[in-house]
RODO-2510 file (C-alpha; in nm, 4 decimals, decimal comma):
residues 86
     n   res          X          Y          Z
     1     m    -7,7413    -7,6811    -6,9833
     2     k    -7,4045    -7,7654    -7,1381
     3     i    -7,3167    -7,6919    -7,4979
     4     q    -7,0074    -7,7296    -7,7128
     5     g    -6,9066    -7,4212    -7,9024
     6     a    -6,6630    -7,1377    -7,9466
     7     v    -6,6385    -6,7627    -7,9522
     8     v    -6,4093    -6,6573    -8,2338
     9     k    -6,2611    -6,3202    -8,3257
    10     e    -6,1382    -6,3013    -8,6815
    11     q    -6,0714    -5,9890    -8,8887
    12     n    -6,2372    -5,7677    -8,6236
    13     v    -6,5560    -5,9772    -8,6232
    14     t    -6,6457    -6,1662    -8,3070
    15     f    -6,8969    -6,4465    -8,3488
    16     a    -7,0200    -6,7592    -8,1723
    17     i    -7,0354    -7,1174    -8,2964
    18     v    -7,2644    -7,3762    -8,1384
    19     v    -7,2381    -7,7491    -8,2143
    20     v    -7,5809    -7,9019    -8,2794
    21     k    -7,7253    -8,2250    -8,4146
    22     k    -7,7438    -8,2437    -8,7921
    23     s    -8,1254    -8,2548    -8,7724
    24     a    -8,1208    -7,9042    -8,6225
    25     m    -7,9810    -7,7752    -8,9526
    26     q    -8,1729    -7,9853    -9,2060
    27     t    -8,4290    -7,7195    -9,2982
    28     n    -8,4329    -7,3405    -9,2922
    29     h    -8,7114    -7,3549    -9,0331
    30     a    -8,5153    -7,5903    -8,8061
    31     s    -8,2026    -7,3753    -8,8402
    32     a    -8,3919    -7,0565    -8,7567
    33     e    -8,5536    -7,2151    -8,4502
    34     t    -8,2235    -7,3585    -8,3307
    35     r    -8,0392    -7,0303    -8,3802
    36     a    -8,3122    -6,8394    -8,1944
    37     s    -8,2917    -7,0792    -7,9008
    38     f    -7,9157    -7,0248    -7,8611
    39     q    -7,8946    -6,6551    -7,9528
    40     a    -7,9821    -6,5389    -7,5995
    41     l    -7,6756    -6,7248    -7,4707
    42     f    -7,4481    -6,5174    -7,6953
    43     p    -7,6160    -6,1736    -7,7013
    44     g    -7,5006    -5,9362    -7,9704
    45     l    -7,2879    -6,1948    -8,1502
    46     p    -7,3603    -6,3433    -8,4910
    47     l    -7,4301    -6,7134    -8,4375
    48     v    -7,3144    -6,9987    -8,6596
    49     l    -7,4507    -7,3502    -8,6182
    50     a    -7,2110    -7,6408    -8,6671
    51     s    -7,2750    -8,0125    -8,7043
    52     q    -7,0570    -8,3090    -8,7924
    53     d    -7,1210    -8,5892    -9,0372
    54     l    -7,0295    -8,9524    -8,9706
    55     r    -6,6681    -8,8860    -9,0749
    56     g    -6,6357    -8,5921    -8,8368
    57     t    -6,6420    -8,3298    -9,1108
    58     f    -6,8085    -8,0074    -8,9994
    59     e    -7,0910    -7,8363    -9,1835
    60     y    -7,1766    -7,4777    -9,0915
    61     q    -7,4941    -7,2734    -9,1218
    62     g    -7,5210    -6,9009    -9,0612
    63     r    -7,3952    -6,5735    -9,1994
    64     k    -7,2397    -6,6395    -9,5397
    65     d    -6,9031    -6,4715    -9,4786
    66     l    -6,8575    -6,6549    -9,1482
    67     v    -6,9567    -6,9907    -9,2970
    68     e    -6,7125    -6,9413    -9,5855
    69     f    -6,4337    -6,8516    -9,3430
    70     l    -6,5011    -7,1563    -9,1220
    71     a    -6,5208    -7,3868    -9,4235
    72     s    -6,1775    -7,2638    -9,5351
    73     i    -5,9968    -7,3566    -9,2114
    74     d    -5,9345    -7,6810    -9,0267
    75     a    -6,1808    -7,7248    -8,7396
    76     s    -5,8878    -7,7957    -8,5065
    77     r    -5,8025    -7,4232    -8,5260
    78     i    -6,1355    -7,3327    -8,3639
    79     p    -6,1054    -7,2762    -7,9864
    80     w    -6,3768    -7,5277    -7,8907
    81     k    -6,4907    -7,5435    -7,5307
    82     e    -6,7822    -7,6555    -7,3202
    83     y    -7,0122    -7,3788    -7,1986
    84     t    -7,2403    -7,4259    -6,8998
    85     f    -7,5533    -7,2135    -6,8666
    86     s    -7,8103    -7,2289    -6,5919
***
């Protein structure tokens, strides 16, 4: 399985971001299921879900302080990469 995401360390907090389809974040139930499915890939790290709208603008879902931080920066500052898990 390949996913797009990032592991970020900011202000002594290390957390993971996973890019998902917008539908995976449309309801609290969908977000919780999606987060649970990816959490095992990033054990011990808070997990933020990210999706893009048609204009490429990111929307984040997860821990409030992390979401607020991500919303305040340009997404180009995030060290995106492709992760491969078997």
